[in-house]
N, C-alpha and C positions, 0 to 999 in steps of 0.2 A: 547416521543420526542414532543415538541411543538415550535411555533415560535410566537413572538409578535412584532408588530410594534408600538413603543411608541409614535411615531409622530402622527399616525392616531388612536391610541387606538384601533388597531384590532388585534385579535389573531386567529389562526387556531385551530382545535380540538387537543387534546393530543392524541397521538397514541402510540401503543406498538412497540418499535424498535427491540428488540428481547428478548427471553426467552428460557432457556434450563435447562435440568438436568444434573447434573454432578456427577460422582463417581471418587473419588481420592484414589488410594492405593499406596503401597510402589513404585513400578516401573511400575504402570499402570494407565492411566487415559482415561476416556470415557465421551463424551458429546453427548447428543440427543436434538434436537430442533433446533431453529433459534439462531446462535451463531456467534462470530467474525470469519471472514475468513481473515486471515493474512499470507502471504507467509513468512515463517520464514527463510529459508535458505538463501534469498536474502533480508531479513529484510525489507520487505514490497515494494519492487521495482515493482513487479508485481501486487499486489493487497492489498488493505486494505478496507475491507467492511464486509458483512454479508452473510450467506448462510444458508439454512434449510437443515438439515440432521444430519449426525453422524461423530464424529471424535474420534480417539483413538491414544494414544501415549504408546510406550513401551520402558522402559530403563530409565537409569538415566544420566550419563555423555555422552554416546553415546544413541541416541534415534531415534526410528522410529516412524513417525506420518503418519497416513492414514486417508482420508477424503472422504466423498461422499455425494452428495445431489443436491441441485437446488440453483442457484444463479441469483436473479432478477438483471437484468442489470441496472435499474435506482435506486438502492438502494444507490448508491454513484454517484457523478458526473464523468461521464467518456463518451469517444466518442461514445460509443454503446448505451448509453441511448437515444439518439435522432434519433436513426435508426428506419424507419417504417418496422418493422419485424413481422411476423406472431407469432413468439416465442420469447417473450421479457424476457424469463426466461431460463437460460442455464442449461443443466444438467453439473454436476460437479463431477470429481474425482481427487484426488491428493495423491502423496507420497513424503516424504521427510525423509532424513537421516541427523541427526544433531549430533554435537559433541561441548561440552562446558565444559572446565575444565581449572582451574587457569586463565591465561590472555588471552586465546584463545577460540574462538567459530567460527564455521563455518559449512557448510552443503551443500548438493546438493538436488535438488528437481525436480519433474515433475508435471504438472498441465494442465489437459484436460478439455476443455469446449466445449459444443455443442449446437448451437443456429442458428437459420436463420439469425440473426444479423450479424454473421461473414461472411455469404455468400454476403449480400448485402452491407456491409460496406467496401469492398475490402481488408479486412484483410486476407482473404483466397486466395490462389493462382488461384483458379477459382471458378465459381459460383456453381459448383457442390459440393463444399467442404463447409459444414456448421460447422466446428470445428476449435479449436485452441489447439495446442500442445506445451506447454511453458517449456523448460528446464531452470533451474536456478542454479547458484552456488553463493556462498558468504563466506566471511570471515572477521573477525574481531580481532584486537590485542591490547590490553590495556598495553602500556609501563609502566605506573604507574596509580597513582588514578586519574590524572588529564587528560592524554593524551590517546586518543585512535584513531586508523586508521583503516579503513575498506573499503571493496570493494565488489561489487556484480555485476552479469552479468546475463541477461536473453534473451533467443532466441526462437522465435515462428517458429518452423520448418514447420508449415503449411501456414505461411503467405507470402505474395508476396511484401508488402510495409512495411517498417518501422518495420522489424521483429526483431530488436535487441534493448536493452536497457541496460545501465549500470550506476552505481553510484560509485564515489570515494570520500570518505568523512573523514575529520579530525575532531575529536571532542576535545572540551577542557572543563574540569571540568563537572559539571552537577547540576541540581537543586534537592533539598529535599523540598518537598511541605511544610512539618511541620516545616521547618527552615527558617525564615525570613531572607533574605539577600543572600541566595544562588543563583548561576546563572551558566549558561553554555552557550556554543557558539559552532558553527559548520561552516566550509566552504566545500564545495562540488563542484565537477564538474560532470553534469549528462547529459546523453542523454536519452531521453524518447520517443522511438519510439512507436507509438500508437499500433503497433501489437504486442508488448510484455508487455508493461507498461499499462495494462489495466485500472487500477485504483490505482496508486501508493500512498503510505502513505504520501508523502511530503506535507506540507501545500500549497506551491505555485503551486504544481501540481494540486491541486484541481480544478484550472481554466484553466490549459493549458497542454496538452501533445502534442507529435509531435514536440517537441523542443529539444535544447542542449545548455548548458551554464553553468555559475557559480551561485551557490546559497549560501548565507550567512544569518546566523540567531543567534539570541540571546533570551534565556529564563531567566526569573528574578522573584524572589519571594518577592514582597514587603511587604507582609503580610502573616501570617501562613494561608496555604491553599488557597492562591491566587496566581496565576500564570500568568504572562504577556509574550507574545511571540511575536516577530517581525522577519520577515524573507524577503530577497529580492532575486529575480531571475532575471538575465541579461544574455541573449543568443541570439539564432537566431531560426527562424522558419525552420523546416526540412520537414514539410508536402508539398508535391509538389502542392496539389490542392489549398494551400493558398499562394504559391509563395515561391521560394528558396531565402535565405539570408535576409528575412524579420527579423526585430529585435523583439524579445520578452522579455517583461518585466513584472514582478509581484510583487507588494508590499503587504505583507500580515501582519496583526496585530490581536491579539486576547487577551482577559482577560479570565481567567477561574477560576470558584469558586468551591471548593470542599467541601462537606459536610460529 
């Protein structure tokens, strides 16, 4: 990973984002090293980032996924990354049961994090508790090749503030990066309580959690292996510290090249 500011002709050093070894067998998969951490049952409502450790999955249509390791809080943009904590890397373990067959997929999961940041960020119920225990559930149904409807819910049982998060989303069509002209769109209503949605996968949420409202977006492939994305979030701030009923708006755009 690297970044470049073309206006000032300045670049930072290239750094290794993640690397892991993987073994893939008939009904068993294992990964060791620094790897993506994506909460599958809720389709990224809780977290989309990376962690260092081990992950194993068992099964085919019905699948058990277990993970354990360490999650660095500032690997992705989230409320915890700016907390002045003595332990900036959380111990992590999680387990999910998933089912995917025909037009339906869904699952349930539990994710446990332990770090000093949870104590000082008022996510925990009291300052003696330095952990988060998040239950998740989600499901998605594809009515045909163009229309899919899904929902997910997460709850941090150890949190005092904003311990719930949910996403209800309608998807239409979808892109194929190798096929010029393909496109997809979504409309969703989300509540992203920062006690449960630690670092959600949604593009607009990379800049704001502790909000609820509507999110719409479109993806388009103007050329082969080139993807353009635009999304807009419109809602209100639910974080008490920032004031109730404040408006929350995010406009996001991106162009991605694949090689």
